[in-house]
Structures are given as C-alpha cells and as structure tokens.
N, C-alpha and C positions, 0 to 999 in steps of 0.2 A: 480485438481492440488493437489498433495500430500504436506502436511505440514511437513517440516523438523524441527526437534527440534531446530536446530541452525539457522533457517531462521528467521531473525529479522523482516522481512516484515509482519509477522503475529502476532507480539507481541503488537502492538499498540491497543488502545481502539477502534479505527475505524476499524482496521483489524479484531479484535475479533468480532465486530458487524457483519461485512461482512461475516465472516466465519460462524457465528451462523445463520444468515439470509439466507445465500446461495447465491453464486454469480449469478447463473441462475435466481433465484427468484428476487433478487434485480435488476438485469438488466431488467427483464421483467416489474417490478413495475415502473422503471424509464423510460422505453421506450428506452433503450440503448442496444447496443450489449454487450454480456458478455465479449468480449475482452476489452471493455472500462474499465470494472471493474478491470480486470487483469492488465491493464495499470496503473490504480490508485494504485493497490497494489505494483507494481514494481517501482512506482515513475516516470514512463515515462511521465505521465500527471496527472493532478489533476481534480477532478470533477468541472464542470461548477457551478457557484454559485447557480443557480436554482436547480441543482441536489444535491448539498451539503445541501441545505435547505430541499429538499424532503427527503434526507437520515436522516437528523436530526428529521423530523416529524415521519418517519417510526420507528426510534429508540425509540422515545418518546412513541409511541403506544405499543412498546414491553417493556416499563419500563426501557429503557436504556437512561441515561442522556449523550447525545453525543453533544458536542458543535462544532461550526464551527472551532474553534481552534483545537479540537481533530482531525477533518477530515484533515485540512490542515497541521497540525503538522506531521501527518503520512507522507505526501508527502515530507515535508522538511527533515524529519529524514531519510527516505529511499533514497531520492535523494542525501543527503550529504554522506551517506554510499557508494553509487555507485561511488563517485568521490574521495574517500579517496585514498591517495597514497598507493602503495603497501608496504607491510611491508619491512623494511630494511633488505637486505641480504648482505652477504659478497660478495665483487666483484668477478666475475669470471675471471680467467685468459684469456687473448686474445688467440684466436685459430689461429694457423698457417694455412695459406692458401696454 
C-alpha cells in the first residue's frame, strides 16, 4: 500500500509503528491476516485487546513507547474522519428532466 502525503491514516504514532514494522511482518507475528492490519489502518475495525497488547510489547522491544491509547486513538481518529460531512458546496441548480 503506497503512502500518500495527505493520507492521515499513516500519521498516528500507531500507524508509524505499523509502517516501520511492516504490515506483513506484524500480521505474521500476531497470527492474523495482513488484511486485518489494513482494516485497522483504515478504521474499519480495531485490534482485539489481546492483539493490541501484543503490538504494545512488540513496539517496546523496538524501543517505541506505544500505549493502548495510542493504538485505539488511531481507530477513533480515522473512524471520525471517515464520517465527517462533505465540505459545504454551493447548491447546484436543479436539472430539468
């Protein structure tokens, strides 16, 4: 998955850890499908508490202080961005049928 400069999903502390660790490698270490990790990044789902704790331990081994709040805040932030109303636009005139 290519990282876009404006893609806020990859800006959180949790996302930066995932990117540095590698999605495939993290999924393998956790015993989950890589698609599950991508779902976490998109905010479709969040890691099960046992996986979140395992991620926290893996981060600690790499010298990264990653709290459960960091992990779940990513989910909340990305999720809230997905459901923001569209930017206000000027109303379009009705089209004649």
